[in-house]
C-alpha positions as CSV (number, residue, x, y, z in Angstrom):
1,M,-77.6,25.5,-69.6
2,H,-80.8,24.0,-69.1
3,G,-79.7,20.9,-70.5
4,V,-77.0,21.0,-67.6
5,R,-79.9,21.5,-65.6
6,A,-82.0,18.7,-66.5
7,A,-78.9,16.1,-67.0
8,M,-78.0,16.6,-63.2
9,R,-81.3,16.1,-62.0
10,A,-81.4,13.0,-63.9
11,I,-78.1,11.7,-62.9
12,R,-79.2,12.8,-59.5
13,E,-82.2,10.4,-59.2
14,L,-79.9,7.5,-60.1
15,V,-76.4,8.9,-58.0
16,P,-78.2,11.0,-55.7
17,G,-74.2,11.9,-54.4
18,A,-73.5,13.3,-57.9
19,R,-71.1,16.7,-58.7
20,L,-71.0,19.0,-60.6
21,V,-68.4,20.0,-62.3
22,Q,-68.7,23.1,-64.5
23,T,-66.1,24.3,-66.8
24,E,-65.5,27.4,-68.1
25,D,-62.5,29.3,-70.0
26,L,-62.1,32.3,-68.4
27,G,-60.5,35.4,-69.9
28,K,-60.4,39.1,-69.4
29,T,-60.8,42.3,-71.6
30,H,-58.7,44.9,-71.7
31,A,-58.9,48.1,-73.7
32,V,-58.0,51.5,-74.8
33,R,-60.1,54.1,-72.7
34,T,-62.4,54.4,-75.7
35,L,-63.4,51.2,-75.9
36,A,-63.4,50.2,-72.1
37,Y,-66.9,50.1,-72.2
38,Q,-67.0,47.1,-74.7
39,A,-64.0,46.1,-72.0
40,R,-66.6,46.0,-69.3
41,F,-69.5,44.4,-71.4
42,E,-66.7,41.3,-72.2
43,N,-66.1,41.3,-68.3
44,E,-69.0,40.5,-67.3
45,R,-70.2,38.4,-69.9
46,R,-67.6,36.0,-69.0
47,W,-69.2,34.9,-65.7
48,L,-72.3,34.0,-67.8
49,T,-72.0,30.5,-67.6
50,F,-71.5,30.3,-63.7
51,D,-73.9,33.1,-63.0
52,L,-77.1,31.3,-64.2
53,L,-76.2,27.7,-62.8
54,T,-75.4,29.5,-59.2
55,G,-79.0,31.5,-59.8
56,R,-77.2,35.2,-59.5
57,L,-78.7,36.3,-62.8
58,G,-81.0,38.4,-61.6
59,P,-83.3,41.0,-63.4
60,E,-81.3,44.2,-62.2
61,A,-78.2,42.4,-64.0
62,R,-76.8,43.9,-67.2
63,M,-76.6,40.4,-68.8
64,W,-80.3,39.9,-67.8
65,R,-81.2,42.9,-69.9
66,H,-78.8,42.0,-72.8
67,L,-80.1,38.5,-73.1
68,H,-83.6,39.7,-72.6
69,R,-83.6,42.2,-75.2
70,G,-80.6,41.8,-77.1
71,C,-81.0,38.2,-77.6
72,A,-84.7,37.1,-77.4
73,V,-83.8,35.3,-73.9
74,R,-87.7,35.1,-72.5
75,E,-87.7,36.6,-69.1
76,S,-89.2,33.0,-67.7
77,E,-86.2,31.5,-68.4
78,L,-84.1,33.7,-66.8
79,A,-86.1,33.5,-63.4
80,S,-86.4,29.6,-63.8
81,F,-82.6,29.5,-63.3
82,V,-83.0,32.4,-60.2
83,E,-85.9,30.2,-58.3
84,D,-84.1,26.5,-59.2
85,P,-80.4,27.2,-59.7
86,C,-78.0,23.7,-60.8
87,P,-74.9,25.2,-58.6
88,P,-71.4,23.5,-59.7
89,D,-70.2,21.6,-57.1
90,L,-66.8,22.2,-58.5
91,L,-65.9,25.5,-60.7
92,G,-63.7,24.5,-63.3
93,I,-61.4,27.4,-64.5
94,N,-60.1,27.0,-68.2
95,H,-57.0,29.6,-68.7
96,Y,-55.0,30.5,-71.4
97,L,-52.3,32.7,-72.2
98,T,-55.0,33.9,-75.2
99,S,-57.7,34.1,-72.7
100,E,-57.0,37.8,-72.2
101,R,-57.6,40.1,-74.8
102,F,-56.7,43.6,-75.3
103,L,-59.4,45.9,-77.8
104,D,-57.9,48.9,-79.5
105,R,-59.5,51.2,-81.9
106,R,-56.2,52.1,-84.0
107,L,-56.4,49.1,-86.7
108,A,-53.5,50.1,-88.9
109,R,-51.8,48.5,-86.1
110,Y,-52.7,45.4,-86.3
111,P,-53.2,42.6,-88.8
112,A,-56.9,42.6,-90.8
113,S,-57.5,39.3,-89.6
114,T,-58.0,41.0,-85.9
115,H,-60.5,43.5,-87.0
116,G,-64.1,43.4,-86.1
117,G,-65.8,45.4,-83.7
118,N,-69.7,46.4,-82.7
119,R,-72.4,49.1,-83.4
120,R,-70.5,51.7,-82.7
121,H,-67.0,51.4,-82.6
122,R,-64.7,48.9,-85.6
123,Y,-61.6,47.5,-83.3
124,A,-58.7,45.2,-83.0
125,D,-58.9,42.4,-80.8
126,V,-55.7,40.8,-80.0
127,E,-54.1,38.9,-77.4
128,A,-53.2,40.7,-74.3
129,V,-49.9,39.3,-73.8
130,R,-48.7,40.8,-77.8
131,V,-49.2,44.0,-76.6
132,L,-49.5,44.7,-73.0
133,A,-46.5,46.6,-71.6
134,A,-47.4,45.6,-67.9
135,G,-48.6,42.1,-69.3
136,P,-51.7,40.2,-68.8
137,D,-53.4,39.7,-65.1
138,G,-52.2,36.0,-65.3
139,P,-53.7,33.3,-63.3
140,A,-53.4,34.4,-60.3
141,R,-55.7,37.2,-60.8
142,V,-58.5,35.5,-63.0
143,L,-58.4,32.8,-59.9
144,R,-58.9,35.3,-57.6
145,E,-61.9,36.7,-59.3
146,A,-63.8,34.0,-59.5
147,W,-63.2,33.1,-56.0
148,D,-64.4,36.6,-54.8
149,R,-67.5,36.7,-56.8
150,Y,-68.6,32.7,-56.1
151,G,-67.0,31.3,-52.8
152,R,-66.7,28.0,-53.8
153,P,-64.6,25.1,-54.5
154,M,-62.4,25.6,-58.2
155,A,-60.0,23.9,-60.2
156,V,-57.7,25.0,-62.9
157,T,-59.4,22.5,-65.5
158,E,-57.3,22.5,-68.3
159,C,-53.4,24.3,-68.3
160,H,-51.7,23.8,-71.4
161,L,-49.6,25.8,-74.0
162,G,-48.9,24.7,-77.2
163,C,-45.1,25.7,-77.6
164,T,-41.4,23.7,-77.2
165,R,-41.2,21.9,-74.2
166,E,-39.7,23.8,-71.4
167,Q,-42.5,26.4,-72.3
168,Q,-45.0,23.9,-71.7
169,M,-43.2,23.1,-68.3
170,R,-42.5,26.7,-67.5
171,W,-46.5,27.7,-67.8
172,L,-47.8,24.8,-65.9
173,A,-45.4,25.4,-63.0
174,A,-46.5,29.6,-63.2
175,V,-50.1,27.8,-62.6
176,W,-49.3,25.6,-60.2
177,A,-47.2,28.4,-58.7
178,A,-50.7,30.5,-58.6
179,A,-52.6,27.7,-57.2
180,Q,-50.5,26.6,-54.5
181,D,-50.3,30.8,-53.3
182,L,-54.2,31.1,-53.7
183,R,-54.1,27.6,-51.1
184,A,-52.0,29.6,-48.9
185,D,-54.4,32.5,-48.9
186,G,-57.5,30.6,-48.0
187,V,-58.7,30.0,-51.1
188,D,-60.6,27.0,-52.2
189,L,-58.7,25.6,-55.1
190,R,-58.6,21.7,-55.8
191,A,-56.7,20.8,-58.2
192,V,-54.9,21.7,-61.3
193,T,-55.2,19.6,-64.6
194,A,-52.8,19.5,-67.2
195,W,-54.7,19.4,-70.1
196,S,-54.3,17.6,-72.9
197,T,-52.7,14.5,-71.5
198,F,-52.2,12.5,-75.3
199,G,-52.1,16.3,-76.5
200,A,-53.9,17.9,-79.6
201,F,-54.4,18.2,-83.2
202,D,-54.9,21.4,-85.3
203,W,-55.6,23.4,-81.7
204,A,-53.6,26.1,-82.8
205,S,-56.2,26.5,-85.9
206,L,-59.3,25.5,-83.2
207,L,-60.0,22.8,-85.8
208,T,-61.0,25.5,-88.3
209,R,-57.8,24.1,-90.5
210,D,-56.6,20.6,-91.3
211,D,-53.2,21.1,-91.1
212,G,-51.7,18.5,-89.2
213,H,-50.3,20.5,-86.4
214,Y,-49.9,18.2,-83.5
215,E,-49.2,19.5,-79.7
216,P,-47.8,17.0,-77.5
217,G,-48.8,16.9,-74.0
218,A,-48.1,14.9,-70.9
219,F,-47.8,12.3,-73.9
220,D,-47.0,12.2,-77.1
221,V,-49.1,10.1,-79.6
222,R,-46.5,10.3,-82.7
223,A,-44.8,7.1,-81.2
224,P,-46.3,3.5,-81.6
225,A,-47.1,4.3,-78.0
226,P,-48.0,6.8,-75.9
227,R,-44.4,8.4,-74.7
228,A,-44.1,10.0,-72.1
229,T,-42.7,13.9,-72.3
230,A,-40.9,15.6,-69.7
231,L,-44.4,17.2,-69.0
232,A,-45.3,13.6,-67.4
233,G,-42.4,13.4,-65.1
234,M,-43.5,16.8,-63.9
235,M,-46.9,16.5,-63.3
236,R,-45.5,13.1,-61.5
237,D,-43.3,15.6,-58.9
238,L,-45.9,18.1,-58.4
239,A,-48.5,15.5,-57.8
240,T,-46.0,13.4,-55.1
241,R,-44.1,16.1,-53.8
242,G,-45.2,19.3,-54.4
243,A,-42.2,20.6,-56.6
244,C,-40.2,19.6,-59.5
245,D,-36.4,20.7,-60.4
246,H,-36.4,20.1,-64.1
247,P,-33.1,22.2,-65.1
248,A,-35.5,23.8,-67.9
249,L,-37.5,24.8,-65.6
250,D,-35.1,27.8,-64.6
251,G,-35.8,30.2,-67.3
252,P,-38.2,32.3,-68.2
253,G,-42.0,31.8,-69.9
254,W,-42.1,33.4,-73.2
255,W,-44.6,35.3,-71.7
256,E,-42.2,37.0,-69.8
257,S,-40.0,38.0,-72.2
258,P,-39.8,41.4,-74.9
259,Q,-40.0,39.2,-77.1
260,R,-43.7,38.6,-76.6
261,L,-44.6,41.9,-78.1
262,M,-45.9,41.8,-81.2
263,Y,-47.4,45.0,-81.6
264,W,-46.2,48.8,-79.9
265,P,-47.0,48.3,-76.7
266,A,-49.9,49.8,-74.9
267,G,-49.6,51.2,-71.5
268,R,-46.6,51.2,-69.0
269,I,-44.8,48.3,-66.9
270,D,-46.7,49.2,-63.6
271,R,-43.8,49.1,-61.5
272,R,-46.0,49.4,-58.1
273,R,-47.5,45.6,-58.7
274,D,-46.4,43.4,-55.3
275,E,-45.7,40.4,-57.4
276,T,-45.2,39.4,-61.1
277,P,-48.2,37.2,-61.1
278,L,-46.5,34.8,-64.0
279,R,-43.5,34.3,-62.4
280,P,-42.8,31.4,-60.0
281,A,-39.3,31.4,-57.9
282,R,-36.4,30.0,-59.8
283,H,-32.5,29.7,-59.5
284,A,-30.7,32.5,-59.2
285,A,-28.0,31.4,-61.7
286,P,-30.1,29.2,-64.1
287,R,-28.5,25.7,-65.5
288,R,-27.0,26.2,-68.8
289,V,-26.2,23.6,-71.7
290,L,-23.4,23.5,-73.2
291,V,-23.0,23.7,-76.9
292,T,-19.6,22.4,-78.9
293,G,-19.2,23.6,-82.2
294,A,-21.3,26.4,-81.2
295,R,-19.8,28.6,-85.0
296,G,-21.0,25.9,-87.6
297,T,-24.3,25.9,-89.2
298,L,-25.6,23.4,-86.8
299,G,-24.0,25.0,-83.3
300,H,-25.3,28.2,-84.4
301,A,-29.2,27.0,-85.3
302,V,-28.9,25.1,-81.3
303,V,-27.3,28.7,-79.7
304,R,-30.4,30.5,-81.7
305,A,-33.0,28.0,-80.2
306,C,-31.5,28.2,-76.9
307,E,-31.6,32.3,-76.9
308,E,-35.2,31.8,-78.4
309,R,-36.7,29.3,-75.8
310,G,-35.1,30.9,-72.6
311,L,-32.7,28.3,-72.0
312,A,-29.3,29.2,-70.5
313,Y,-26.6,27.9,-72.8
314,H,-22.6,28.3,-72.9
315,A,-21.3,28.3,-76.5
316,A,-18.3,26.3,-77.0
317,S,-16.2,26.9,-80.7
318,R,-12.9,25.1,-81.3
319,P,-10.4,27.8,-80.5
320,E,-12.0,27.7,-76.4
321,L,-12.8,24.0,-76.8
322,D,-10.8,20.8,-78.1
323,L,-12.7,17.8,-77.4
324,L,-9.7,15.7,-77.9
325,D,-7.5,18.3,-75.4
326,E,-8.7,16.2,-72.3
327,A,-7.7,19.2,-69.7
328,A,-9.1,21.7,-71.9
329,L,-12.5,19.3,-71.8
330,V,-12.6,19.1,-68.3
331,A,-11.5,22.4,-67.6
332,V,-14.9,23.7,-69.3
333,L,-17.5,21.0,-68.0
334,D,-16.3,21.9,-64.3
335,A,-16.1,25.6,-65.4
336,V,-19.7,25.2,-66.8
337,R,-21.1,22.7,-64.7
338,P,-23.9,22.2,-67.4
339,W,-26.4,20.1,-66.8
340,A,-26.8,19.0,-71.0
341,V,-24.4,19.2,-73.7
342,V,-25.4,19.6,-77.2
343,N,-22.6,18.1,-79.4
344,A,-22.6,19.9,-82.5
345,A,-19.4,19.4,-83.9
346,G,-17.7,17.5,-86.2
347,Y,-16.2,16.8,-89.8
348,A,-19.2,16.9,-92.9
349,R,-17.3,17.9,-95.7
350,I,-18.4,14.1,-97.3
351,D,-15.7,14.4,-100.8
352,D,-13.4,15.7,-98.6
353,A,-13.2,12.2,-96.2
354,E,-12.0,10.6,-98.9
355,R,-8.6,12.4,-98.5
356,E,-8.3,13.4,-94.8
357,R,-9.7,10.2,-93.4
358,D,-7.7,10.8,-90.0
359,A,-9.4,14.2,-89.8
360,C,-12.8,12.9,-90.5
361,W,-12.3,9.7,-87.2
362,R,-10.8,12.4,-85.3
363,E,-13.8,14.8,-85.1
364,N,-16.9,12.3,-86.1
365,V,-15.1,9.2,-83.5
366,C,-12.5,10.4,-81.1
367,A,-13.6,13.6,-80.4
368,P,-17.5,12.7,-79.8
369,A,-16.3,9.5,-77.7
370,A,-14.0,11.7,-75.3
371,L,-16.8,13.9,-74.7
372,A,-19.4,11.1,-74.0
373,R,-16.7,9.7,-71.7
374,A,-16.6,12.8,-69.6
375,C,-20.2,13.5,-69.4
376,A,-21.1,10.2,-68.1
377,Q,-18.5,10.7,-65.5
378,R,-20.6,14.0,-64.2
379,G,-23.7,12.2,-64.7
380,I,-24.3,15.0,-67.6
381,A,-26.9,14.8,-70.3
382,L,-25.6,14.2,-73.9
383,V,-27.1,14.8,-78.0
384,T,-24.8,14.6,-80.4
385,F,-25.9,14.5,-84.2
386,S,-25.6,11.3,-86.9
387,S,-26.8,11.2,-90.4
388,D,-28.2,8.9,-93.1
389,L,-24.7,8.4,-94.0
390,V,-24.7,5.1,-92.2
391,F,-26.7,3.4,-94.8
392,D,-25.9,1.4,-97.9
393,G,-29.3,2.6,-99.6
394,A,-30.1,-0.9,-100.4
395,L,-33.3,-0.9,-99.3
396,D,-36.5,0.1,-100.5
397,R,-37.8,1.9,-98.0
398,P,-36.7,4.4,-95.6
399,Y,-34.6,3.4,-93.0
400,V,-35.4,2.8,-89.2
401,E,-33.3,3.2,-86.4
402,A,-33.1,-0.6,-85.7
403,D,-31.7,-1.0,-89.4
404,A,-28.4,-2.3,-89.6
405,T,-25.8,0.2,-90.6
406,A,-23.3,-0.2,-94.1
407,P,-22.1,2.7,-94.6
408,L,-20.4,3.4,-98.2
409,G,-18.1,6.3,-97.4
410,A,-15.2,7.7,-94.8
411,L,-17.7,10.1,-93.8
412,G,-20.5,7.7,-93.1
413,S,-18.2,4.8,-91.7
414,S,-17.0,7.9,-89.1
415,H,-21.0,8.4,-88.4
416,A,-21.7,5.0,-87.8
417,A,-18.5,4.8,-85.3
418,G,-19.1,7.7,-83.7
419,E,-22.0,6.4,-82.7
420,R,-21.6,3.1,-81.2
421,A,-18.7,5.2,-79.5
422,V,-21.1,7.7,-78.1
423,L,-23.4,4.9,-76.5
424,D,-20.7,2.2,-75.6
425,A,-18.8,5.6,-73.6
426,H,-22.8,6.9,-72.0
427,P,-25.6,4.6,-72.5
428,A,-28.0,7.5,-71.3
429,A,-26.9,9.4,-74.8
430,L,-29.0,10.5,-77.7
431,V,-28.0,10.5,-81.0
432,V,-29.8,11.8,-83.8
433,R,-29.4,11.1,-87.1
434,T,-31.1,13.1,-89.5
435,S,-30.0,14.0,-93.5
436,A,-29.9,17.0,-96.0
437,C,-30.3,19.9,-93.5
438,F,-31.6,23.2,-94.7
439,G,-32.3,26.2,-92.9
440,P,-33.2,30.1,-93.7
441,S,-29.6,31.4,-91.9
442,S,-27.2,29.5,-93.9
443,D,-25.8,31.1,-97.5
444,R,-24.7,27.9,-98.3
445,D,-27.1,25.1,-97.7
446,F,-28.5,22.8,-100.8
447,I,-31.6,25.1,-101.3
448,T,-30.3,28.4,-101.0
449,L,-27.4,27.7,-103.9
450,A,-30.1,26.4,-105.5
451,L,-32.4,29.3,-105.4
452,R,-29.6,31.9,-105.9
453,A,-28.7,30.2,-109.3
454,L,-32.4,29.7,-110.6
455,A,-33.2,33.3,-109.6
456,A,-30.6,35.0,-111.6
457,D,-30.8,32.1,-114.7
458,A,-28.0,30.4,-114.0
459,P,-27.4,26.7,-114.9
460,F,-27.8,24.5,-111.4
461,A,-27.1,20.6,-111.7
462,A,-29.0,18.3,-109.0
463,L,-29.0,14.5,-108.6
464,S,-31.7,13.1,-110.0
465,D,-31.4,9.5,-108.7
466,V,-29.9,10.0,-105.0
467,V,-33.2,10.3,-102.5
468,V,-33.2,11.4,-99.2
469,S,-35.1,13.2,-96.0
470,P,-34.5,16.8,-96.5
471,T,-35.3,18.4,-93.2
472,Y,-35.5,21.8,-92.0
473,R,-32.6,22.5,-89.7
474,P,-34.4,24.9,-87.1
475,A,-37.3,22.0,-86.7
476,L,-34.2,19.6,-86.2
477,V,-32.7,21.6,-83.3
478,D,-36.1,21.7,-81.7
479,A,-37.2,18.4,-81.7
480,A,-33.4,17.8,-80.6
481,L,-33.7,19.6,-77.5
482,D,-37.3,18.7,-76.9
483,L,-35.8,14.9,-76.7
484,L,-32.9,16.2,-74.4
485,I,-35.8,17.6,-72.0
486,D,-37.8,14.9,-72.2
487,G,-34.1,12.6,-71.5
488,E,-34.9,10.4,-74.2
489,R,-31.7,8.4,-75.2
490,G,-30.2,5.9,-78.0
491,V,-30.6,6.9,-81.5
492,W,-33.1,8.4,-83.0
493,H,-34.5,9.7,-86.7
494,V,-35.2,13.1,-86.3
495,A,-36.0,14.1,-90.6
496,N,-38.6,15.6,-91.9
497,A,-41.7,12.9,-93.6
498,G,-41.4,12.8,-97.0
499,A,-38.5,11.8,-99.4
500,L,-36.9,13.5,-102.5
501,T,-34.2,13.3,-104.8
502,W,-32.2,16.5,-104.4
503,Y,-33.4,17.7,-108.1
504,E,-37.1,17.4,-106.9
505,L,-35.7,19.0,-103.5
506,A,-34.7,22.1,-106.1
507,R,-37.8,22.3,-107.9
508,A,-40.4,22.0,-104.7
509,A,-38.1,25.2,-103.5
510,A,-38.0,26.8,-106.7
511,H,-42.0,26.2,-106.8
512,H,-42.5,27.8,-102.9
513,A,-40.3,31.0,-104.1
514,G,-41.7,31.3,-107.6
515,L,-39.1,30.8,-109.5
516,S,-38.4,29.2,-113.0
517,T,-36.7,25.6,-113.4
518,A,-35.8,26.7,-116.7
519,T,-32.1,26.4,-115.9
520,L,-32.4,23.5,-113.0
521,V,-30.5,20.6,-114.7
522,P,-31.0,16.4,-113.4
523,V,-28.1,14.9,-113.4
524,P,-27.2,11.0,-112.6
525,L,-24.7,10.4,-109.8
526,D,-22.8,8.1,-112.1
527,A,-22.3,11.2,-114.1
528,A,-21.7,13.7,-111.1
529,G,-18.2,12.5,-111.2
530,L,-18.1,13.2,-107.0
531,T,-15.0,11.5,-105.2
532,A,-17.2,10.0,-102.2
533,P,-19.9,6.6,-102.7
534,R,-23.0,8.1,-101.6
535,P,-26.4,5.9,-100.8
536,R,-28.4,6.1,-104.1
537,F,-31.7,5.7,-101.5
538,S,-31.3,6.7,-97.6
539,P,-34.8,8.3,-96.6
540,L,-35.5,8.3,-92.7
541,A,-38.3,7.1,-90.7
542,S,-38.8,7.0,-87.2
543,E,-40.5,3.7,-84.9
544,R,-39.6,5.8,-81.9
545,G,-42.1,8.8,-82.8
546,T,-42.0,10.6,-86.3
547,I,-41.5,14.3,-84.9
548,L,-41.3,16.5,-88.1
549,G,-43.9,17.4,-90.5
550,D,-43.6,16.5,-93.9
551,V,-40.9,17.5,-96.2
552,D,-43.5,20.0,-98.9
553,R,-44.4,22.5,-95.4
554,A,-40.5,22.6,-94.0
555,V,-39.4,24.3,-97.4
556,R,-42.6,26.5,-97.7
557,A,-41.2,27.3,-94.1
558,Y,-37.6,28.1,-95.3
559,V,-39.0,29.8,-98.1
560,D,-41.3,32.4,-95.9
561,T,-38.8,32.5,-93.1
562,R,-35.7,33.5,-95.9
563,R,-38.2,36.1,-97.0
564,R,-38.8,37.7,-94.1
565,L,-35.6,37.8,-92.8
566,R,-34.1,39.0,-96.3
567,G,-36.8,40.4,-98.2
568,T,-36.1,41.3,-101.4
569,H,-32.8,39.9,-101.5
570,A,-33.8,36.7,-100.3
571,W,-31.7,35.0,-103.0
572,A,-29.3,37.6,-103.7
573,G,-25.6,37.0,-103.3
574,H,-23.3,35.3,-104.9
575,T,-23.4,32.8,-107.6
576,E,-21.3,30.0,-108.0
577,P,-19.8,29.6,-111.4
578,A,-21.7,28.0,-114.3
579,R,-20.9,24.5,-114.3
580,P,-23.2,22.2,-112.7
581,L,-23.8,22.5,-108.9
582,V,-24.4,19.3,-107.0
583,P,-24.6,18.6,-103.4
584,T,-21.8,18.0,-101.3
585,L,-23.3,17.7,-97.6
586,S,-25.9,15.5,-96.1
587,L,-25.4,16.7,-92.7
588,Q,-24.4,20.4,-92.7
589,R,-22.5,21.6,-90.0
């Protein structure tokens, strides 16, 4: 604080009108009754920066005694701020969902990493949003407390949520709504700042680990040039019109959902509250996403992601919707009135496609083309999926979006033709190319089959000279939904960074699962006896922006999630016959 005061004095000698914007992370602490004294202390300490600069901290204040007796700060130093304050011209309030804390003595309820304490008690310190039954107080109440205490102009100087795109937007909407309500009530709140404009690396761990974890902001810097996300458009709308009507805003923020609770709920929901401070006004009937092919592996993953993200959806499978039945398609689109369609339907059996070319073509070319035409006529956003099989593997580097397609087999040919048909009919559509998908919920994915065999000491063969970009399906779906919300179009490669043979993928999975690879057998493509031709080298890269992380972390996430879902039975189940197994699906749907 001495430095702030001295700096402002020096600056104002040169620029007399210079103004000080002092920022502070402003939270609030809640606690069980036994720890109420600690909560009172924390809730007083949170004002310390502003109290010192405004000259409010006098000898009668608890924090004066704490600083002097507990921290050995000289009373003359403290008195200098009363005699010569440096009041901020603007109080900058940074408030996050994690800024509110809850203290609890019942340590057994919480992981050891949350345990701490003072000289009197041991306690867990956790995010209030994860434990309070009534939820945290939220930005409106915290900002009101700052205004009531100081009565000085304020601004929200950091508004950010590291999450999926619609959740980032909903948090900004909640803070914006709180700011508007406070302004209407006479609070001098000057601005809301969406921080950080260009995202943040490893902010989830406060830079204590080098995880390479990136959270986009208004712009995503993983592209050759910063790419505007839906947040940028929302900020523009709020700044120019005072409102934003993106369909992704219709649902609740995760902090408003019962799923937010990670621990045994503390307290009861206070139904006497006149308002829910984190909930801005929304559409009575949320606009929906139509998911086609919802019963397939990919469609199931899309539906699950929509549920987890609070995106309203309608799941349509083949019995309800045949995309080549124009009347049925029109009926569903007119009944559901979706703002977007995620097409997860399609033919994906690479070897069978050589024998069932007509069926493959109908499902991968004719059907998505018909869907694209219907969506274009109604102004509905569309995302559909393709695969690395559109390439012949002749390059010695990963393929990017601009590379010419040259499929080798029937499935790849249908994917390439389907891409062209969709974009010809609906130029604003998004085509996501991916590769070698795997996920924890499917029992038929290559990795699951490999680990199941290895866990049973059964032989398992994998192609040793076919290189792909294995892709974690849950991350693929989240990325596709983010791009859809952002309004992206055209072809985009979405795959985990890295290139592995199927044999190397099986070894990596076995390593993370702690299984022996003694029965894992490498098999060259020429000796595999497969019907369909395959590119030997088809890893994907992106010239538009690499969205997913490296494949090793993806495999580790798969193993960890599978164990969490299945426990000791993670790799249990029917084991395929002892003959060597080879991957037969590239884009498993």
